[in-house]
Chimera marker file (.cmm) of the C-alpha trace (Angstrom):
<marker_set name="trace">
<marker id="1" x="-125.695" y="-109.246" z="-199.440" r="1" g="1" b="0" radius="0.5"/>
<marker id="2" x="-127.945" y="-112.292" z="-199.884" r="1" g="1" b="0" radius="0.5"/>
<marker id="3" x="-130.591" y="-110.300" z="-201.713" r="1" g="1" b="0" radius="0.5"/>
<marker id="4" x="-128.108" y="-109.248" z="-204.399" r="1" g="1" b="0" radius="0.5"/>
<marker id="5" x="-127.861" y="-112.802" z="-205.785" r="1" g="1" b="0" radius="0.5"/>
<marker id="6" x="-130.528" y="-115.109" z="-207.158" r="1" g="1" b="0" radius="0.5"/>
<marker id="7" x="-129.687" y="-118.041" z="-204.847" r="1" g="1" b="0" radius="0.5"/>
<marker id="8" x="-132.403" y="-119.387" z="-202.530" r="1" g="1" b="0" radius="0.5"/>
<marker id="9" x="-131.774" y="-118.586" z="-198.911" r="1" g="1" b="0" radius="0.5"/>
<marker id="10" x="-132.110" y="-122.152" z="-197.655" r="1" g="1" b="0" radius="0.5"/>
<marker id="11" x="-129.370" y="-123.316" z="-200.068" r="1" g="1" b="0" radius="0.5"/>
<marker id="12" x="-126.993" y="-120.571" z="-198.965" r="1" g="1" b="0" radius="0.5"/>
<marker id="13" x="-127.646" y="-121.404" z="-195.296" r="1" g="1" b="0" radius="0.5"/>
<marker id="14" x="-127.005" y="-125.096" z="-195.933" r="1" g="1" b="0" radius="0.5"/>
<marker id="15" x="-123.771" y="-124.221" z="-197.748" r="1" g="1" b="0" radius="0.5"/>
<marker id="16" x="-122.570" y="-122.025" z="-194.879" r="1" g="1" b="0" radius="0.5"/>
<marker id="17" x="-123.801" y="-124.496" z="-192.245" r="1" g="1" b="0" radius="0.5"/>
<marker id="18" x="-126.276" y="-122.190" z="-190.501" r="1" g="1" b="0" radius="0.5"/>
<marker id="19" x="-129.912" y="-122.932" z="-189.681" r="1" g="1" b="0" radius="0.5"/>
<marker id="20" x="-132.155" y="-120.890" z="-191.987" r="1" g="1" b="0" radius="0.5"/>
<marker id="21" x="-134.484" y="-119.974" z="-189.100" r="1" g="1" b="0" radius="0.5"/>
<marker id="22" x="-131.717" y="-117.994" z="-187.443" r="1" g="1" b="0" radius="0.5"/>
<marker id="23" x="-130.871" y="-116.011" z="-190.564" r="1" g="1" b="0" radius="0.5"/>
<marker id="24" x="-134.440" y="-115.281" z="-191.558" r="1" g="1" b="0" radius="0.5"/>
<marker id="25" x="-135.480" y="-113.955" z="-188.159" r="1" g="1" b="0" radius="0.5"/>
<marker id="26" x="-135.292" y="-110.173" z="-187.944" r="1" g="1" b="0" radius="0.5"/>
<marker id="27" x="-135.790" y="-108.109" z="-184.827" r="1" g="1" b="0" radius="0.5"/>
<marker id="28" x="-139.497" y="-107.233" z="-184.527" r="1" g="1" b="0" radius="0.5"/>
<marker id="29" x="-140.321" y="-103.537" z="-184.888" r="1" g="1" b="0" radius="0.5"/>
<marker id="30" x="-140.536" y="-101.535" z="-181.692" r="1" g="1" b="0" radius="0.5"/>
<marker id="31" x="-144.015" y="-100.071" z="-182.424" r="1" g="1" b="0" radius="0.5"/>
<marker id="32" x="-143.526" y="-96.949" z="-180.314" r="1" g="1" b="0" radius="0.5"/>
<marker id="33" x="-146.639" y="-95.291" z="-181.736" r="1" g="1" b="0" radius="0.5"/>
<marker id="34" x="-148.876" y="-98.252" z="-180.865" r="1" g="1" b="0" radius="0.5"/>
<marker id="35" x="-147.281" y="-98.676" z="-177.423" r="1" g="1" b="0" radius="0.5"/>
<marker id="36" x="-147.882" y="-95.018" z="-176.622" r="1" g="1" b="0" radius="0.5"/>
<marker id="37" x="-151.476" y="-95.184" z="-177.766" r="1" g="1" b="0" radius="0.5"/>
<marker id="38" x="-152.051" y="-98.356" z="-175.732" r="1" g="1" b="0" radius="0.5"/>
<marker id="39" x="-150.680" y="-96.665" z="-172.621" r="1" g="1" b="0" radius="0.5"/>
<marker id="40" x="-152.904" y="-93.640" z="-173.218" r="1" g="1" b="0" radius="0.5"/>
<marker id="41" x="-156.037" y="-95.786" z="-173.561" r="1" g="1" b="0" radius="0.5"/>
<marker id="42" x="-155.094" y="-97.886" z="-170.505" r="1" g="1" b="0" radius="0.5"/>
<marker id="43" x="-154.462" y="-94.756" z="-168.438" r="1" g="1" b="0" radius="0.5"/>
<marker id="44" x="-157.845" y="-93.324" z="-169.367" r="1" g="1" b="0" radius="0.5"/>
<marker id="45" x="-159.764" y="-96.608" z="-169.001" r="1" g="1" b="0" radius="0.5"/>
<marker id="46" x="-157.953" y="-98.571" z="-166.306" r="1" g="1" b="0" radius="0.5"/>
<marker id="47" x="-159.849" y="-101.857" z="-166.448" r="1" g="1" b="0" radius="0.5"/>
<marker id="48" x="-159.794" y="-102.447" z="-170.200" r="1" g="1" b="0" radius="0.5"/>
<marker id="49" x="-158.521" y="-105.807" z="-171.436" r="1" g="1" b="0" radius="0.5"/>
<marker id="50" x="-156.164" y="-106.123" z="-174.383" r="1" g="1" b="0" radius="0.5"/>
<marker id="51" x="-159.099" y="-106.977" z="-176.679" r="1" g="1" b="0" radius="0.5"/>
<marker id="52" x="-160.901" y="-103.794" z="-175.694" r="1" g="1" b="0" radius="0.5"/>
<marker id="53" x="-157.747" y="-101.720" z="-176.140" r="1" g="1" b="0" radius="0.5"/>
<marker id="54" x="-157.342" y="-103.351" z="-179.574" r="1" g="1" b="0" radius="0.5"/>
<marker id="55" x="-160.870" y="-102.256" z="-180.442" r="1" g="1" b="0" radius="0.5"/>
<marker id="56" x="-160.077" y="-98.690" z="-179.376" r="1" g="1" b="0" radius="0.5"/>
<marker id="57" x="-156.912" y="-98.738" z="-181.520" r="1" g="1" b="0" radius="0.5"/>
<marker id="58" x="-158.915" y="-100.073" z="-184.459" r="1" g="1" b="0" radius="0.5"/>
<marker id="59" x="-161.290" y="-97.120" z="-184.143" r="1" g="1" b="0" radius="0.5"/>
<marker id="60" x="-158.242" y="-94.862" z="-184.456" r="1" g="1" b="0" radius="0.5"/>
<marker id="61" x="-157.278" y="-96.791" z="-187.613" r="1" g="1" b="0" radius="0.5"/>
<marker id="62" x="-154.323" y="-98.548" z="-185.981" r="1" g="1" b="0" radius="0.5"/>
<marker id="63" x="-154.783" y="-102.207" z="-186.863" r="1" g="1" b="0" radius="0.5"/>
<marker id="64" x="-152.564" y="-104.780" z="-185.173" r="1" g="1" b="0" radius="0.5"/>
<marker id="65" x="-152.498" y="-108.564" z="-184.937" r="1" g="1" b="0" radius="0.5"/>
<marker id="66" x="-154.163" y="-109.864" z="-181.772" r="1" g="1" b="0" radius="0.5"/>
<marker id="67" x="-151.152" y="-111.979" z="-180.764" r="1" g="1" b="0" radius="0.5"/>
<marker id="68" x="-148.818" y="-109.025" z="-181.173" r="1" g="1" b="0" radius="0.5"/>
<marker id="69" x="-151.256" y="-106.802" z="-179.305" r="1" g="1" b="0" radius="0.5"/>
<marker id="70" x="-151.309" y="-109.255" z="-176.388" r="1" g="1" b="0" radius="0.5"/>
<marker id="71" x="-147.490" y="-109.445" z="-176.371" r="1" g="1" b="0" radius="0.5"/>
<marker id="72" x="-147.203" y="-105.642" z="-176.244" r="1" g="1" b="0" radius="0.5"/>
<marker id="73" x="-149.946" y="-105.493" z="-173.587" r="1" g="1" b="0" radius="0.5"/>
<marker id="74" x="-148.082" y="-107.892" z="-171.317" r="1" g="1" b="0" radius="0.5"/>
<marker id="75" x="-144.669" y="-106.304" z="-171.995" r="1" g="1" b="0" radius="0.5"/>
<marker id="76" x="-146.025" y="-102.920" z="-170.940" r="1" g="1" b="0" radius="0.5"/>
<marker id="77" x="-147.588" y="-104.521" z="-167.831" r="1" g="1" b="0" radius="0.5"/>
<marker id="78" x="-150.999" y="-103.070" z="-168.605" r="1" g="1" b="0" radius="0.5"/>
<marker id="79" x="-152.807" y="-106.155" z="-167.320" r="1" g="1" b="0" radius="0.5"/>
<marker id="80" x="-155.474" y="-105.608" z="-164.711" r="1" g="1" b="0" radius="0.5"/>
<marker id="81" x="-154.528" y="-107.004" z="-161.325" r="1" g="1" b="0" radius="0.5"/>
<marker id="82" x="-157.276" y="-109.206" z="-159.994" r="1" g="1" b="0" radius="0.5"/>
<marker id="83" x="-158.380" y="-108.535" z="-156.475" r="1" g="1" b="0" radius="0.5"/>
<marker id="84" x="-158.078" y="-111.474" z="-154.153" r="1" g="1" b="0" radius="0.5"/>
<marker id="85" x="-161.130" y="-112.439" z="-152.187" r="1" g="1" b="0" radius="0.5"/>
<marker id="86" x="-160.934" y="-111.969" z="-148.458" r="1" g="1" b="0" radius="0.5"/>
<marker id="87" x="-160.996" y="-115.118" z="-146.440" r="1" g="1" b="0" radius="0.5"/>
<marker id="88" x="-164.222" y="-115.385" z="-144.564" r="1" g="1" b="0" radius="0.5"/>
<marker id="89" x="-164.244" y="-116.522" z="-140.993" r="1" g="1" b="0" radius="0.5"/>
<marker id="90" x="-166.017" y="-119.756" z="-140.334" r="1" g="1" b="0" radius="0.5"/>
<marker id="91" x="-169.146" y="-119.433" z="-138.291" r="1" g="1" b="0" radius="0.5"/>
<marker id="92" x="-169.893" y="-122.430" z="-136.162" r="1" g="1" b="0" radius="0.5"/>
<marker id="93" x="-173.533" y="-123.416" z="-136.414" r="1" g="1" b="0" radius="0.5"/>
<marker id="94" x="-174.335" y="-124.465" z="-132.895" r="1" g="1" b="0" radius="0.5"/>
<marker id="95" x="-177.787" y="-124.644" z="-131.473" r="1" g="1" b="0" radius="0.5"/>
<marker id="96" x="-177.836" y="-121.561" z="-129.302" r="1" g="1" b="0" radius="0.5"/>
<marker id="97" x="-180.588" y="-120.818" z="-126.768" r="1" g="1" b="0" radius="0.5"/>
<marker id="98" x="-183.540" y="-122.360" z="-128.588" r="1" g="1" b="0" radius="0.5"/>
<marker id="99" x="-186.391" y="-124.327" z="-127.074" r="1" g="1" b="0" radius="0.5"/>
<marker id="100" x="-185.412" y="-127.674" z="-125.596" r="1" g="1" b="0" radius="0.5"/>
<marker id="101" x="-186.196" y="-130.601" z="-127.827" r="1" g="1" b="0" radius="0.5"/>
<marker id="102" x="-187.385" y="-133.949" z="-126.470" r="1" g="1" b="0" radius="0.5"/>
<link id1="1" id2="2" r="1" g="1" b="0" radius="0.2"/>
<link id1="2" id2="3" r="1" g="1" b="0" radius="0.2"/>
<link id1="3" id2="4" r="1" g="1" b="0" radius="0.2"/>
<link id1="4" id2="5" r="1" g="1" b="0" radius="0.2"/>
<link id1="5" id2="6" r="1" g="1" b="0" radius="0.2"/>
<link id1="6" id2="7" r="1" g="1" b="0" radius="0.2"/>
<link id1="7" id2="8" r="1" g="1" b="0" radius="0.2"/>
<link id1="8" id2="9" r="1" g="1" b="0" radius="0.2"/>
<link id1="9" id2="10" r="1" g="1" b="0" radius="0.2"/>
<link id1="10" id2="11" r="1" g="1" b="0" radius="0.2"/>
<link id1="11" id2="12" r="1" g="1" b="0" radius="0.2"/>
<link id1="12" id2="13" r="1" g="1" b="0" radius="0.2"/>
<link id1="13" id2="14" r="1" g="1" b="0" radius="0.2"/>
<link id1="14" id2="15" r="1" g="1" b="0" radius="0.2"/>
<link id1="15" id2="16" r="1" g="1" b="0" radius="0.2"/>
<link id1="16" id2="17" r="1" g="1" b="0" radius="0.2"/>
<link id1="17" id2="18" r="1" g="1" b="0" radius="0.2"/>
<link id1="18" id2="19" r="1" g="1" b="0" radius="0.2"/>
<link id1="19" id2="20" r="1" g="1" b="0" radius="0.2"/>
<link id1="20" id2="21" r="1" g="1" b="0" radius="0.2"/>
<link id1="21" id2="22" r="1" g="1" b="0" radius="0.2"/>
<link id1="22" id2="23" r="1" g="1" b="0" radius="0.2"/>
<link id1="23" id2="24" r="1" g="1" b="0" radius="0.2"/>
<link id1="24" id2="25" r="1" g="1" b="0" radius="0.2"/>
<link id1="25" id2="26" r="1" g="1" b="0" radius="0.2"/>
<link id1="26" id2="27" r="1" g="1" b="0" radius="0.2"/>
<link id1="27" id2="28" r="1" g="1" b="0" radius="0.2"/>
<link id1="28" id2="29" r="1" g="1" b="0" radius="0.2"/>
<link id1="29" id2="30" r="1" g="1" b="0" radius="0.2"/>
<link id1="30" id2="31" r="1" g="1" b="0" radius="0.2"/>
<link id1="31" id2="32" r="1" g="1" b="0" radius="0.2"/>
<link id1="32" id2="33" r="1" g="1" b="0" radius="0.2"/>
<link id1="33" id2="34" r="1" g="1" b="0" radius="0.2"/>
<link id1="34" id2="35" r="1" g="1" b="0" radius="0.2"/>
<link id1="35" id2="36" r="1" g="1" b="0" radius="0.2"/>
<link id1="36" id2="37" r="1" g="1" b="0" radius="0.2"/>
<link id1="37" id2="38" r="1" g="1" b="0" radius="0.2"/>
<link id1="38" id2="39" r="1" g="1" b="0" radius="0.2"/>
<link id1="39" id2="40" r="1" g="1" b="0" radius="0.2"/>
<link id1="40" id2="41" r="1" g="1" b="0" radius="0.2"/>
<link id1="41" id2="42" r="1" g="1" b="0" radius="0.2"/>
<link id1="42" id2="43" r="1" g="1" b="0" radius="0.2"/>
<link id1="43" id2="44" r="1" g="1" b="0" radius="0.2"/>
<link id1="44" id2="45" r="1" g="1" b="0" radius="0.2"/>
<link id1="45" id2="46" r="1" g="1" b="0" radius="0.2"/>
<link id1="46" id2="47" r="1" g="1" b="0" radius="0.2"/>
<link id1="47" id2="48" r="1" g="1" b="0" radius="0.2"/>
<link id1="48" id2="49" r="1" g="1" b="0" radius="0.2"/>
<link id1="49" id2="50" r="1" g="1" b="0" radius="0.2"/>
<link id1="50" id2="51" r="1" g="1" b="0" radius="0.2"/>
<link id1="51" id2="52" r="1" g="1" b="0" radius="0.2"/>
<link id1="52" id2="53" r="1" g="1" b="0" radius="0.2"/>
<link id1="53" id2="54" r="1" g="1" b="0" radius="0.2"/>
<link id1="54" id2="55" r="1" g="1" b="0" radius="0.2"/>
<link id1="55" id2="56" r="1" g="1" b="0" radius="0.2"/>
<link id1="56" id2="57" r="1" g="1" b="0" radius="0.2"/>
<link id1="57" id2="58" r="1" g="1" b="0" radius="0.2"/>
<link id1="58" id2="59" r="1" g="1" b="0" radius="0.2"/>
<link id1="59" id2="60" r="1" g="1" b="0" radius="0.2"/>
<link id1="60" id2="61" r="1" g="1" b="0" radius="0.2"/>
<link id1="61" id2="62" r="1" g="1" b="0" radius="0.2"/>
<link id1="62" id2="63" r="1" g="1" b="0" radius="0.2"/>
<link id1="63" id2="64" r="1" g="1" b="0" radius="0.2"/>
<link id1="64" id2="65" r="1" g="1" b="0" radius="0.2"/>
<link id1="65" id2="66" r="1" g="1" b="0" radius="0.2"/>
<link id1="66" id2="67" r="1" g="1" b="0" radius="0.2"/>
<link id1="67" id2="68" r="1" g="1" b="0" radius="0.2"/>
<link id1="68" id2="69" r="1" g="1" b="0" radius="0.2"/>
<link id1="69" id2="70" r="1" g="1" b="0" radius="0.2"/>
<link id1="70" id2="71" r="1" g="1" b="0" radius="0.2"/>
<link id1="71" id2="72" r="1" g="1" b="0" radius="0.2"/>
<link id1="72" id2="73" r="1" g="1" b="0" radius="0.2"/>
<link id1="73" id2="74" r="1" g="1" b="0" radius="0.2"/>
<link id1="74" id2="75" r="1" g="1" b="0" radius="0.2"/>
<link id1="75" id2="76" r="1" g="1" b="0" radius="0.2"/>
<link id1="76" id2="77" r="1" g="1" b="0" radius="0.2"/>
<link id1="77" id2="78" r="1" g="1" b="0" radius="0.2"/>
<link id1="78" id2="79" r="1" g="1" b="0" radius="0.2"/>
<link id1="79" id2="80" r="1" g="1" b="0" radius="0.2"/>
<link id1="80" id2="81" r="1" g="1" b="0" radius="0.2"/>
<link id1="81" id2="82" r="1" g="1" b="0" radius="0.2"/>
<link id1="82" id2="83" r="1" g="1" b="0" radius="0.2"/>
<link id1="83" id2="84" r="1" g="1" b="0" radius="0.2"/>
<link id1="84" id2="85" r="1" g="1" b="0" radius="0.2"/>
<link id1="85" id2="86" r="1" g="1" b="0" radius="0.2"/>
<link id1="86" id2="87" r="1" g="1" b="0" radius="0.2"/>
<link id1="87" id2="88" r="1" g="1" b="0" radius="0.2"/>
<link id1="88" id2="89" r="1" g="1" b="0" radius="0.2"/>
<link id1="89" id2="90" r="1" g="1" b="0" radius="0.2"/>
<link id1="90" id2="91" r="1" g="1" b="0" radius="0.2"/>
<link id1="91" id2="92" r="1" g="1" b="0" radius="0.2"/>
<link id1="92" id2="93" r="1" g="1" b="0" radius="0.2"/>
<link id1="93" id2="94" r="1" g="1" b="0" radius="0.2"/>
<link id1="94" id2="95" r="1" g="1" b="0" radius="0.2"/>
<link id1="95" id2="96" r="1" g="1" b="0" radius="0.2"/>
<link id1="96" id2="97" r="1" g="1" b="0" radius="0.2"/>
<link id1="97" id2="98" r="1" g="1" b="0" radius="0.2"/>
<link id1="98" id2="99" r="1" g="1" b="0" radius="0.2"/>
<link id1="99" id2="100" r="1" g="1" b="0" radius="0.2"/>
<link id1="100" id2="101" r="1" g="1" b="0" radius="0.2"/>
<link id1="101" id2="102" r="1" g="1" b="0" radius="0.2"/>
</marker_set>
C-alpha cells in the first residue's frame, strides 16, 4: 500500500502517528537451509564454535553475517557446554615425621 505512492515513509508515519521504526521492521527470514546446515556441521564436529561453523558454511558457499550467525547459533543451542573444574581437596602441609630440628 505504501509502496504504491511516492510519499516518504517517515512522513506517512508522522501523519498517522506511528513510529517509523515499528513500520519499517519486517520479520527476519527463518533461514531453514542455513539452520539445517549448521546443525549438520555441529553434529559432525561437536566442539566447533560459531566462527568455525561460519567458516564451514562459507566453504559451502553459504555466506552469512557474523552477528546473524551467532544469533542462529545461540537460538539452536549449539553452544559448547564448558566443563566445570572439579574442586580439589586442600592438603594440609604439616611437617610429618622428619628429622627433629633444633
